[in-house]
C-alpha positions in Angstrom: 94.9 146.4 43.3 96.1 149.6 45.3 99.8 149.9 46.5 98.3 150.0 50.1 96.6 146.6 49.6 99.7 145.2 47.9 101.9 146.6 51.0 99.5 145.0 53.4 99.3 141.5 51.4 103.3 141.3 51.4 103.2 142.2 55.2 101.2 139.6 56.0 103.1 137.0 53.7 106.2 138.0 55.7 104.9 137.5 58.9 103.5 134.0 58.1 106.8 133.3 56.3 108.6 134.1 59.7 106.1 132.1 62.0 106.4 129.0 59.6 110.3 129.2 59.6 110.3 129.4 63.3 108.3 126.4 64.1 110.0 124.6 61.3 113.3 125.2 63.4 111.5 124.9 66.7 108.5 122.8 66.6 106.4 124.1 69.4 109.5 125.6 70.9 110.7 122.0 71.7 114.4 122.4 70.7 114.8 125.6 72.5 113.1 123.9 75.6 115.5 121.1 75.3 118.3 123.3 75.1 117.2 125.5 78.0 117.2 122.3 80.1 120.6 121.3 78.9 122.0 124.5 79.7 120.4 124.4 83.2 121.8 121.1 84.0 125.4 121.9 82.5 125.7 125.0 84.9 124.3 123.1 87.8 126.9 121.8 90.6 126.6 118.2 91.8 125.2 119.2 95.0 122.6 121.4 93.1 121.5 118.5 91.2 121.2 116.2 94.2 119.3 118.8 95.9 116.5 119.0 93.2 116.1 115.2 93.6 114.8 115.8 97.5 111.5 116.5 98.5 111.8 117.4 102.3 109.4 118.0 105.4 109.5 121.1 107.0 109.3 121.8 110.9 106.7 123.5 112.8 104.5 126.4 111.2 107.0 129.1 110.1 110.7 129.4 108.7 113.4 127.7 110.8 117.0 127.4 110.2 117.0 123.7 109.3 114.4 124.4 106.5 116.1 127.8 105.4 119.4 125.5 105.2 117.8 123.0 103.0 116.9 125.5 100.5 119.9 127.8 100.4 122.7 125.5 101.2 121.2 122.3 99.6 119.0 123.6 96.9 116.2 121.1 97.8 113.7 120.6 95.2 110.9 121.0 97.2 108.8 120.1 100.5 105.9 118.4 101.8 103.3 119.8 104.2 100.9 118.3 106.8 98.1 119.3 108.9 100.5 120.0 111.9 102.1 122.7 109.7 99.2 124.6 108.5 97.0 126.5 111.1 95.2 129.0 109.2 94.9 130.2 105.7 97.0 133.2 106.7 99.6 131.2 108.5 99.8 128.8 105.6 100.1 131.7 102.8 102.8 133.4 105.0 104.8 130.1 105.5 104.9 129.3 101.9 105.9 132.7 101.0 108.9 132.6 103.3 110.0 129.4 101.6 109.6 131.3 98.1 111.6 134.2 99.2 114.4 132.0 100.7 114.4 130.2 97.2 114.9 133.6 95.1 118.5 132.8 94.4 118.0 129.3 93.0 117.5 128.9 89.5 114.5 126.5 90.1 111.1 127.1 91.7 110.2 124.9 94.7 107.8 122.0 94.5 105.3 122.7 97.3 103.1 119.7 98.0 100.4 118.2 100.4 98.0 115.4 100.4 94.8 116.8 99.5 92.8 114.1 98.4 89.4 115.0 99.7 87.4 112.5 102.2 89.6 111.6 105.1 92.9 113.0 103.8 93.0 116.6 103.7 95.3 119.0 105.0 94.2 122.7 103.9 93.3 124.8 107.2 90.3 127.0 107.7 86.8 126.8 107.1 86.9 124.8 103.6 84.0 122.7 102.5 85.1 118.8 102.2 84.5 116.3 99.6 83.1 112.9 100.2 85.2 109.8 100.3 86.4 108.8 97.1 84.4 105.5 97.6 81.3 107.6 97.7 82.2 109.5 94.5 82.9 105.9 92.9 79.5 105.1 94.1 78.0 108.1 91.9 80.4 107.0 89.1 80.1 110.1 87.1 83.2 111.1 85.2 82.1 114.8 84.9 81.7 115.0 88.7 85.1 113.7 89.1 86.6 116.2 86.9 84.5 119.1 88.6 86.3 117.4 92.0 89.8 117.7 90.5 89.3 121.0 89.3 88.2 122.4 92.7 91.0 120.5 94.5 93.6 122.2 92.2 91.9 125.5 92.7 92.2 125.3 96.6 95.6 124.6 96.6 96.6 127.1 94.0 94.8 129.7 96.1 96.9 128.7 99.1 100.2 128.8 97.0 100.8 125.1 96.4 101.6 123.5 93.2 101.8 119.8 93.9 98.9 117.6 95.0 99.4 114.0 95.9 96.4 112.8 94.4 94.4 111.0 93.2 94.6 107.6 94.7 94.4 105.1 91.7 94.6 101.9 94.0 91.9 99.4 93.4 90.2 98.4 96.6 90.4 94.8 96.0 90.8 93.6 99.6 88.2 94.8 102.1 90.7 94.2 105.2 93.0 96.8 103.6 94.1 99.1 106.5 95.6 102.1 104.3 93.6 102.4 101.3 89.9 101.5 102.0 87.5 104.4 100.9 90.5 106.3 99.7 89.9 104.0 96.6 87.1 104.9 94.2 86.0 101.2 93.6 87.1 97.6 93.6 86.5 97.8 89.9 89.6 98.7 88.0 87.7 100.3 85.3 85.8 102.7 87.6 89.0 103.6 89.2 90.5 104.3 85.8 87.8 106.5 84.6 87.2 108.6 87.7 90.9 108.6 88.9 91.9 109.9 85.5 89.2 112.7 85.5 90.3 113.7 88.6 93.8 113.7 87.6 93.0 116.0 84.8 90.9 118.3 86.8 93.9 118.9 89.2 96.1 119.5 86.3 93.7 122.0 84.5 94.5 124.3 87.2 98.2 124.3 86.8 98.8 122.0 89.8 100.9 118.8 89.5 98.8 115.7 90.1 100.4 112.5 91.5 98.9 109.2 91.0 99.5 106.9 93.5 100.7 104.2 94.9 102.3 102.4 92.2 102.1 99.5 91.5 98.8 99.3 93.8 98.4 99.1 97.5 94.7 98.1 97.4 95.3 94.2 98.0 97.7 94.7 101.3 96.8 93.9 104.8 99.4 95.9 106.3 99.8 99.5 106.6 103.2 100.7 105.2 103.6 103.3 107.8 104.0 100.6 110.1 105.2 97.7 108.6 106.3 96.5 104.9 103.2 95.0 103.3 103.9 91.7 101.0 101.5 91.1 98.0 102.1 87.7 96.6 100.8 88.4 92.9 102.5 87.4 89.8 103.0 90.1 87.0 99.8 89.0 85.4 97.7 89.1 88.3 98.9 92.5 88.8 98.0 93.2 85.0 94.7 91.8 85.4 93.7 94.2 88.3 96.2 96.7 90.2 97.9 98.0 87.0 95.1 98.9 84.8 94.5 102.3 86.4 98.0 103.3 86.2 98.4 101.8 82.5 95.5 104.0 81.5 96.6 107.3 83.3 100.1 106.9 81.9 98.5 106.7 78.4 96.2 109.7 79.2 98.9 112.2 80.4 100.1 111.4 84.0 103.4 113.2 84.8 104.2 112.2 88.3 103.7 108.9 89.7 104.3 107.8 93.4 105.8 104.3 94.1 104.6 102.4 97.1 106.5 100.6 99.7 105.4 97.0 99.0 107.2 93.9 98.7 106.2 91.7 95.8 108.2 88.7 96.0 107.4 87.1 92.7 108.5 89.9 90.9 111.7 91.0 93.2 111.9 89.1 96.6 114.9 91.5 97.8 113.8 95.1 97.4 110.1 96.8 98.3 108.9 98.4 95.1 109.9 101.9 95.9 113.7 100.6 95.9 113.1 97.8 93.0 114.8 98.3 89.6 112.5 95.3 88.5 109.5 97.4 89.6 110.6 101.0 88.8 112.6 100.6 85.6 111.8 97.3 84.1 107.8 97.8 84.8 106.9 101.2 85.1 109.7 102.5 82.8 110.1 99.8 80.2 107.1 97.9 80.1 104.5 100.4 80.7 106.6 103.3 78.7 106.3 105.9 81.3 108.4 108.9 80.7 107.5 111.1 83.4 108.8 111.8 86.9 108.9 109.2 89.4 108.7 110.0 93.3 109.1 107.5 96.0 106.7 107.3 99.0 107.6 108.8 102.2 111.0 107.1 103.2 110.2 107.9 106.8 107.6 105.3 106.8 108.6 102.3 108.8 108.3 99.9 105.8 111.4 101.0 104.6 113.0 103.0 107.8 112.9 99.8 109.8 114.6 98.2 107.2 117.1 100.4 105.6 119.2 103.4 106.8 118.2 106.5 105.2 121.2 107.0 102.9 120.9 103.4 101.7 117.5 103.7 101.0 117.7 106.9 99.0 120.6 105.4 97.0 118.7 102.5 96.1 115.8 104.4 95.2 117.7 106.4 92.7 119.5 103.2 91.3 116.0 101.9 91.2 115.0 104.4 88.7 113.4 107.2 91.0 113.7 110.9 90.4 112.4 112.5 93.6 113.1 111.0 96.8 110.4 112.0 99.6 111.5 112.5 103.0 108.6 114.0 104.8 110.1 114.2 108.3 113.4 115.7 109.8 115.7 117.9 107.7 118.8 116.0 108.8 117.5 112.8 107.2 117.0 114.7 103.9 120.6 116.1 104.5 121.8 112.3 105.2 120.1 111.4 102.0 121.9 113.9 99.8 125.1 113.1 101.4 124.8 109.5 100.6 123.8 110.1 97.0 126.8 112.4 96.6 128.9 109.7 98.1 127.5 107.0 95.7 128.2 109.2 92.7 131.8 110.1 93.7 132.8 106.2 94.3 131.0 105.2 91.1 128.1 103.4 92.5 125.8 106.0 90.7 126.9 107.9 87.5 126.3 111.5 87.2 124.6 110.8 83.7 121.9 108.7 85.9 121.5 112.0 88.0 121.2 114.2 85.0 118.3 111.9 83.5 116.3 112.7 86.7 117.1 116.4 86.9 116.1 116.6 83.5 112.7 115.2 84.0 112.2 117.4 87.1 113.2 120.4 85.4 110.8 119.8 82.5 108.2 118.9 84.9 108.4 122.4 86.6 108.6 124.3 83.4 105.7 122.3 81.6 103.7 123.8 84.6 105.4 127.2 84.2 106.1 127.1 88.1 107.4 130.1 89.7 108.2 131.0 93.4 105.4 133.8 93.0 104.2 135.4 96.3 100.6 134.4 97.3 98.2 137.2 98.3 95.2 136.6 100.9 93.0 133.6 100.5 89.6 133.9 99.2 87.6 130.6 99.7 83.8 131.9 99.7 83.6 130.9 95.9 85.6 127.7 96.0 83.4 126.6 99.0 80.1 127.6 97.1 81.4 125.2 94.0 82.5 122.4 96.3 79.0 122.4 97.9 77.4 122.3 94.6 79.4 119.5 93.6 78.7 117.4 96.8 75.0 117.9 96.2 75.6 115.9 92.9 77.5 113.1 94.4 75.1 112.5 97.3 71.8 112.4 95.3 
């Protein structure tokens, strides 16, 4: 063998030894990532940690002082947007870029979220082709189509600069008189909901956009809209396991990393607190029984199901004590500030330990890192190709 070939072989061997040695010490970068998270948390103030646990609402259609204050003073973890805040593609991109720029000096990027389910629940502005309702998608019952729908939902959100979608709905539409879920559900059959919902979730995730499965432990058998009052579901744990929990359990086993908890009173499990504030539901059932390790977010705390029964600070504290990581306060910046102040007081008086806060912040950081989120400036929106793809998928659903 020539000297050149020997030298080349030795070089290859040395490179392989280095790579194997590195991954023996840091399997898939795991320990390094854990060390990075630990270092981030140890360098954060208590206020910064609490701020990361809030997803707040915005005002109007551009940056204002209350929103800027939430970012730069309170280090809020993210924002949710509704149709009133998004008037055109150009305005939406400009608004999101303003928030990202304001967040430049903070160590963690913002969660920028909307309810973009398709059907009757859409937020994005402009001439975007829409999908049929999940009910119609469920009637077609094609997992490949559901994956395509999820992929396109992720693509359109990414095009605007969003990184979190509060979709898909995994509620089983078991009550035809349900005033809040209805055709937002794929089916009255939990197997259909599971298969199609998981494929939609995976499609969204495939685009680097965080998918949220909702509304745990299941909003499909309610007869009251939780935006207006507190629904009551008189089901046992066994009854829930036979119906409502099936899609959530399967999605957890298949890679769900963000779950929204509903405002529902389940008196046979917890007759004191609604699910979003219940340790029995969030910690005992979701975390311990279903083995969920990801991030938990509450439904909007300004909904009347909670707001009419608890003060904003009280509900935020109870949600964290129950086991939630992110508290969603979709309207009124001052309410978000009230929640953060209440959480800080609860920690200072020993009602919540800082270790408990660290657990949530760790999960939030890991979620942001796993999607490689950055406050990257978004350029002009291009919808023509996405619309063409949506129209093609819709033709499959409507056959």
